[in-house]
C-alpha positions as CSV (number, residue, x, y, z in Angstrom):
1,X,46.9,122.2,93.6
2,X,47.7,119.9,96.6
3,X,46.5,121.3,99.9
4,X,48.8,120.1,102.7
5,X,48.0,119.1,106.2
6,X,49.7,121.4,108.5
7,X,51.2,119.4,111.5
8,X,51.7,121.6,114.5
9,X,50.6,119.7,117.6
10,X,51.7,116.3,119.3
11,X,48.3,114.8,118.3
12,X,48.9,115.8,114.7
13,X,52.4,114.4,114.8
14,X,51.2,111.0,116.2
15,X,48.7,110.7,113.4
16,X,51.2,111.7,110.8
17,X,53.7,109.0,112.1
18,X,51.0,106.3,111.7
19,X,50.5,107.5,108.2
20,X,54.2,107.3,107.5
21,X,54.3,103.7,108.8
22,X,51.5,102.6,106.7
23,X,52.6,104.3,103.5
24,X,54.5,102.2,100.8
25,X,56.8,105.2,100.3
26,X,57.3,108.8,101.5
27,X,58.8,111.8,99.8
28,X,60.7,114.3,102.1
29,X,62.4,117.6,101.9
30,X,63.5,120.0,104.7
31,X,64.2,123.7,105.2
32,X,66.7,124.6,107.8
33,X,69.0,127.4,109.2
34,X,72.6,126.4,109.6
35,X,74.4,129.7,110.1
36,X,74.5,129.9,114.0
37,X,74.3,126.1,115.2
38,X,76.5,123.2,115.4
39,X,74.0,121.2,113.5
40,X,71.5,122.8,111.1
41,X,68.3,123.7,112.9
42,X,65.1,122.2,111.3
43,X,62.5,125.0,110.5
44,X,60.2,122.9,108.2
45,X,59.7,119.2,107.2
46,X,57.7,118.6,104.1
47,X,56.3,115.1,103.3
48,X,54.4,113.9,100.3
49,X,52.4,110.6,99.9
50,X,50.7,109.1,97.0
51,X,47.6,110.6,98.2
52,X,48.5,114.0,99.7
53,X,51.2,116.1,101.6
54,X,52.0,117.4,105.0
55,X,54.0,120.3,106.4
56,X,55.5,119.7,109.8
57,X,56.4,122.7,112.0
58,X,59.3,121.9,114.2
59,X,59.1,125.3,115.9
60,X,55.6,124.2,117.3
61,X,56.5,120.6,118.0
62,X,59.7,120.5,119.9
63,X,60.3,116.8,119.9
64,X,60.3,115.2,116.3
65,X,61.9,112.0,117.5
66,X,58.7,110.1,116.8
67,X,58.8,111.4,113.2
68,X,62.4,110.4,112.9
69,X,61.6,106.8,114.2
70,X,58.7,106.5,111.7
71,X,60.9,107.6,108.8
72,X,63.6,105.2,109.8
73,X,61.2,102.3,109.1
74,X,60.0,103.9,105.8
75,X,61.0,103.9,102.2
76,X,62.0,107.4,101.6
77,X,62.4,109.4,98.4
78,X,64.1,112.9,98.1
79,X,66.4,115.0,95.9
80,X,69.9,115.8,97.1
81,X,69.1,114.0,100.4
82,X,72.5,114.1,102.2
83,X,72.0,117.5,103.9
84,X,68.4,116.5,104.9
85,X,69.4,113.1,106.3
86,X,72.4,114.6,108.1
87,X,70.1,116.7,110.2
88,X,68.2,113.6,111.4
89,X,71.5,111.7,112.0
90,X,72.9,114.7,114.1
91,X,69.7,115.4,116.0
92,X,68.1,111.9,116.5
93,X,70.8,109.4,115.6
94,X,68.2,107.8,113.2
95,X,67.8,107.9,109.4
96,X,65.8,105.9,106.9
97,X,67.5,102.6,105.9
98,X,65.7,102.5,102.5
99,X,66.5,105.7,100.6
100,X,66.1,106.8,97.0
101,X,67.7,110.1,95.8
102,X,66.3,111.4,92.5
103,X,69.5,113.4,91.9
104,X,71.6,110.2,92.2
105,X,69.2,108.2,90.1
106,X,69.2,111.0,87.3
107,X,73.1,110.9,87.4
108,X,73.0,107.3,86.1
109,X,70.9,108.5,83.1
110,X,73.3,111.2,82.0
111,X,71.9,114.2,83.8
112,X,75.1,115.0,85.6
113,X,75.8,114.9,89.3
114,X,74.3,118.2,90.5
115,X,71.0,118.6,88.5
116,X,68.6,120.8,90.5
117,X,65.1,119.7,91.5
118,X,63.6,122.5,89.4
119,X,65.6,121.3,86.2
120,X,64.7,117.7,86.8
121,X,61.0,118.6,87.3
122,X,60.9,120.6,84.2
123,X,62.5,117.8,82.2
124,X,60.5,114.9,83.5
125,X,57.3,116.4,84.5
126,X,57.1,119.4,82.2
127,X,56.4,121.7,85.2
128,X,58.2,124.9,85.9
129,X,58.6,125.4,89.6
130,X,58.4,128.9,91.1
131,X,61.5,129.2,93.3
132,X,60.6,132.6,94.7
133,X,61.0,131.5,98.3
134,X,64.4,130.1,98.0
135,X,66.0,132.6,100.5
136,X,62.8,132.7,102.5
137,X,63.2,133.2,106.4
138,X,61.7,129.8,107.5
139,X,61.7,130.8,111.1
140,X,58.8,133.3,110.5
141,X,55.4,132.2,111.4
142,X,52.6,132.0,110.1
143,X,53.6,130.6,106.7
144,X,52.5,132.8,103.8
145,X,50.4,131.3,101.0
146,X,53.6,131.6,98.6
147,X,55.7,129.8,101.3
148,X,53.2,126.9,101.5
149,X,53.0,126.6,97.8
150,X,56.9,126.5,97.6
151,X,57.1,123.8,100.4
152,X,54.5,121.6,98.7
153,X,56.2,122.0,95.2
154,X,59.5,120.7,96.7
155,X,58.0,117.3,97.4
156,X,54.8,117.0,95.3
157,X,56.8,115.7,92.2
158,X,59.3,113.5,93.9
159,X,57.3,110.3,93.8
160,X,56.2,110.5,90.2
161,X,59.7,111.4,89.2
162,X,61.0,108.3,91.2
163,X,58.7,106.2,89.1
164,X,59.9,107.7,85.9
165,X,63.5,107.4,86.7
166,X,63.1,103.9,88.0
167,X,61.5,102.9,84.7
168,X,64.2,104.4,82.6
169,X,67.0,102.9,84.7
170,X,65.5,99.6,84.4
171,X,65.3,99.9,80.6
172,X,69.0,100.9,80.5
173,X,70.1,98.1,82.8
174,X,71.3,100.5,85.5
175,X,68.6,100.3,88.2
176,X,70.8,98.0,90.3
177,X,73.6,100.5,90.1
178,X,71.4,103.4,91.2
179,X,69.9,101.4,94.0
180,X,73.2,100.3,95.3
181,X,74.4,104.1,95.2
182,X,71.3,105.3,96.9
183,X,71.5,102.6,99.6
184,X,74.8,104.2,100.8
185,X,72.8,107.3,101.8
186,X,71.1,105.2,104.4
187,X,74.2,104.4,106.3
188,X,74.3,106.3,109.6
189,X,78.1,106.3,109.8
190,X,78.2,108.5,106.6
191,X,76.9,111.4,108.6
192,X,79.1,111.1,111.7
193,X,82.1,113.2,112.4
194,X,85.2,111.0,112.7
195,X,86.9,112.7,115.6
196,X,90.0,110.6,115.0
197,X,90.6,112.4,111.7
198,X,88.9,115.7,112.3
199,X,92.1,117.5,112.9
200,X,93.2,117.0,109.5
201,X,90.7,119.8,108.4
202,X,92.9,122.4,110.1
203,X,95.0,124.4,107.7
204,X,98.5,123.6,108.2
205,X,98.0,120.1,109.7
206,X,99.9,118.3,106.8
207,X,103.1,120.3,107.8
208,X,102.9,119.4,111.5
209,X,105.0,116.7,113.3
210,X,103.4,113.8,114.9
211,X,103.6,115.3,118.4
212,X,101.9,118.5,117.0
213,X,99.3,116.4,115.4
214,X,98.7,114.7,118.7
215,X,98.1,118.0,120.5
216,X,96.1,119.3,117.6
217,X,93.8,116.3,117.7
218,X,93.1,116.8,121.4
219,X,92.3,120.5,121.0
220,X,90.0,119.7,118.0
221,X,88.1,117.0,120.0
222,X,87.7,119.5,122.8
223,X,86.4,122.1,120.4
224,X,83.9,119.6,118.8
225,X,82.6,118.5,122.2
226,X,82.0,122.2,123.4
227,X,80.5,123.2,120.0
228,X,78.0,120.3,120.2
229,X,77.0,121.0,123.8
230,X,76.5,124.6,123.1
231,X,74.9,124.0,119.6
232,X,77.1,126.5,118.0
233,X,79.5,126.3,114.9
234,X,83.0,125.2,115.9
235,X,84.5,128.4,114.7
236,X,82.4,130.3,117.4
237,X,84.2,128.2,120.0
238,X,87.9,128.7,118.7
239,X,88.7,129.6,115.1
240,X,90.9,127.3,113.1
241,X,93.9,129.7,113.1
242,X,93.8,130.0,116.9
243,X,93.8,126.2,117.1
244,X,96.8,126.0,115.0
245,X,98.4,128.8,117.1
246,X,97.7,126.8,120.3
247,X,99.6,123.9,118.8
248,X,102.6,126.1,118.1
249,X,102.5,127.9,121.4
250,X,101.9,124.7,123.6
251,X,100.7,126.8,126.6
252,X,101.3,125.5,130.0
253,X,99.9,128.2,132.3
254,X,96.8,130.3,131.9
255,X,98.8,133.4,131.3
256,X,100.5,131.8,128.2
257,X,97.1,132.0,126.5
258,X,97.3,135.9,126.4
259,X,99.9,135.6,123.6
260,X,97.1,134.7,121.2
261,X,95.4,138.0,120.5
262,X,92.4,136.2,118.9
263,X,91.6,134.2,121.9
264,X,89.9,137.0,123.8
265,X,89.5,137.5,127.6
266,X,86.1,135.8,127.8
267,X,87.3,132.7,125.9
268,X,90.4,132.4,128.0
269,X,88.3,132.5,131.2
270,X,85.7,130.0,130.0
271,X,87.9,127.6,128.0
272,X,91.5,128.2,129.4
273,X,91.6,125.3,131.7
274,X,90.1,122.9,129.3
275,X,92.5,124.1,126.6
276,X,95.5,123.6,128.9
277,X,94.4,120.1,129.7
278,X,93.9,119.2,126.1
279,X,97.4,120.4,125.3
280,X,98.8,118.4,128.3
281,X,96.9,115.2,127.0
282,X,98.5,115.6,123.6
283,X,102.0,116.0,125.1
284,X,101.4,112.9,127.1
285,X,100.4,110.7,124.3
286,X,103.0,107.8,123.9
287,X,105.2,108.1,121.0
288,X,103.9,104.9,119.4
289,X,100.3,106.1,119.7
290,X,100.7,109.5,118.1
291,X,98.7,110.2,114.9
292,X,100.5,109.2,111.7
293,X,101.5,112.1,109.4
294,X,99.2,112.5,106.4
295,X,100.6,111.1,103.3
296,X,102.8,113.4,101.3
297,X,101.8,114.8,97.9
298,X,102.4,112.5,95.2
299,X,105.0,114.6,93.4
300,X,105.0,115.9,89.9
301,X,105.4,112.6,88.0
302,X,102.9,110.6,89.9
303,X,100.4,113.5,90.0
304,X,100.8,113.5,86.2
305,X,99.9,109.8,86.2
306,X,96.8,110.5,88.3
307,X,95.8,113.1,85.7
308,X,96.3,110.6,82.9
309,X,94.2,108.1,84.6
310,X,91.5,110.7,85.2
311,X,91.5,111.4,81.6
312,X,90.9,107.8,80.7
313,X,88.2,107.4,83.5
314,X,86.6,110.5,82.2
315,X,86.4,109.1,78.7
316,X,84.9,105.8,80.0
317,X,82.5,108.0,81.9
318,X,81.6,109.9,78.8
319,X,80.9,106.7,76.7
320,X,78.8,105.4,79.5
321,X,76.8,108.6,79.9
322,X,77.9,109.0,83.5
323,X,79.5,111.8,85.5
324,X,83.3,111.1,85.9
325,X,83.1,111.9,89.5
326,X,80.4,109.3,90.0
327,X,82.4,106.5,88.3
328,X,85.8,106.8,90.1
329,X,86.9,109.2,92.8
330,X,90.2,110.9,92.6
331,X,91.4,109.2,95.8
332,X,91.1,105.9,94.0
333,X,93.3,106.9,91.2
334,X,95.9,108.4,93.7
335,X,96.0,105.0,95.5
336,X,97.0,103.4,92.2
337,X,99.7,106.0,91.5
338,X,101.1,105.9,95.0
339,X,101.0,102.0,95.7
340,X,101.5,100.9,92.1
341,X,100.1,97.3,92.7
342,X,101.6,94.8,90.4
343,X,99.1,92.0,90.6
344,X,95.6,92.3,89.3
345,X,93.9,91.3,92.6
346,X,95.9,93.9,94.4
347,X,95.1,96.5,91.7
348,X,91.4,95.9,92.1
349,X,91.7,96.0,95.9
350,X,93.5,99.4,95.6
351,X,90.7,100.9,93.5
352,X,88.2,99.8,96.2
353,X,85.2,100.4,94.1
354,X,81.7,99.0,94.0
355,X,81.3,96.1,91.7
356,X,79.5,97.9,88.9
357,X,82.2,100.6,88.9
358,X,85.1,98.1,88.9
359,X,83.5,96.3,85.9
360,X,83.6,99.6,83.9
361,X,87.1,100.9,84.7
362,X,89.4,98.3,86.1
363,X,90.2,96.5,82.9
364,X,91.0,99.5,80.8
365,X,93.1,101.2,83.6
366,X,95.0,97.9,84.2
367,X,95.7,97.5,80.6
368,X,97.0,101.1,80.3
369,X,99.3,100.9,83.4
370,X,100.6,97.5,82.5
371,X,101.6,98.7,79.0
372,X,99.1,96.6,77.1
373,X,97.1,99.7,76.0
374,X,97.9,103.2,74.8
375,X,95.9,106.6,74.9
376,X,95.4,108.1,71.6
377,X,93.8,111.2,70.3
378,X,91.9,110.9,67.1
379,X,90.0,113.4,64.9
380,X,92.0,116.5,66.0
381,X,92.8,117.5,62.5
382,X,89.1,117.4,61.6
383,X,88.0,119.6,64.6
384,X,86.4,116.7,66.5
385,X,89.2,115.4,68.9
386,X,88.3,112.2,70.8
387,X,90.3,110.2,73.3
388,X,90.5,106.5,72.8
389,X,92.3,103.7,74.7
390,X,93.4,100.9,72.3
391,X,95.3,97.8,72.6
392,X,99.0,97.9,71.9
393,X,98.7,95.3,69.1
394,X,96.3,97.6,67.2
395,X,99.2,100.0,66.6
396,X,101.1,97.5,64.5
């Protein structure tokens, strides 16, 4: 059993950062609480090296920026890393540039998109992890022996699994694909909130006029700023339904806010002036600069076309032993159905996929939509139905 170093002082952290910078690769996992803060609050950071492990206590060390800076220069390995990296992006505006996610790597080997760490460790390492501390209170100190064992288990197998997955991917000719996919996790913009489009998450936004969307966007930007400053979830500032209600109400005077019963007296007193100013800003946006209305739903016939394209893409994914959602997102298929590009170059551009994805799906989808191929179901009478895409000439 690995005995980890417990990092709980500034001196400990300085030594750990030096170790991170000198290591060829570092495995990472985090434990956090996300229920009552704008950004998840770090409770524990676990690191594993080829020659040991460390547990960092963020409650004892209040400034973890030196660790974020060190990790930004390292090659980092983790499992389902997006949530861990988002914390570093939100808190420190720094994330590692060189990232490998064992969950993503496993997806290219037919494991599916959501394989758990425990299942992957059991398959690759023949080790059954004890997950008894999954709902543990990570704000409690000191750590129990079981908690420490759990924390170490979450990182101890990552580097050996990375080596095993890398070897299999190389043998299958997919290492470059997986590396390209993992590299996207090291793009900082991936974790930033796009304030220009955050308003689209409000229920009912798709039914609003452009002027209403302008007001909505200003209120949502105000809510995001206040939530970030207070470090509380946005719903604690103003709930979604109240945001939508403010757009409909368009209050001009403080007393107008009393019409919204879910905007209590305290919120009206603290936020009333800022809300009125946000509504006024939305009202003052020039017509030409108002947000565009979201695209309308495709409609029944084109929605059916997207479903058909999804079936074909799913069959390509099955034959390639890849998850369908990894191969081509629904949004790409919707663009094909909505734009109906007639030239092959425009068709490929509308798909907007990485080269390896385009290589797998572009040709069969193009042939299908241009009438050169047909979708057939074979083997149904024998109880083994399979979907195939065949060239039109094969029907003759």
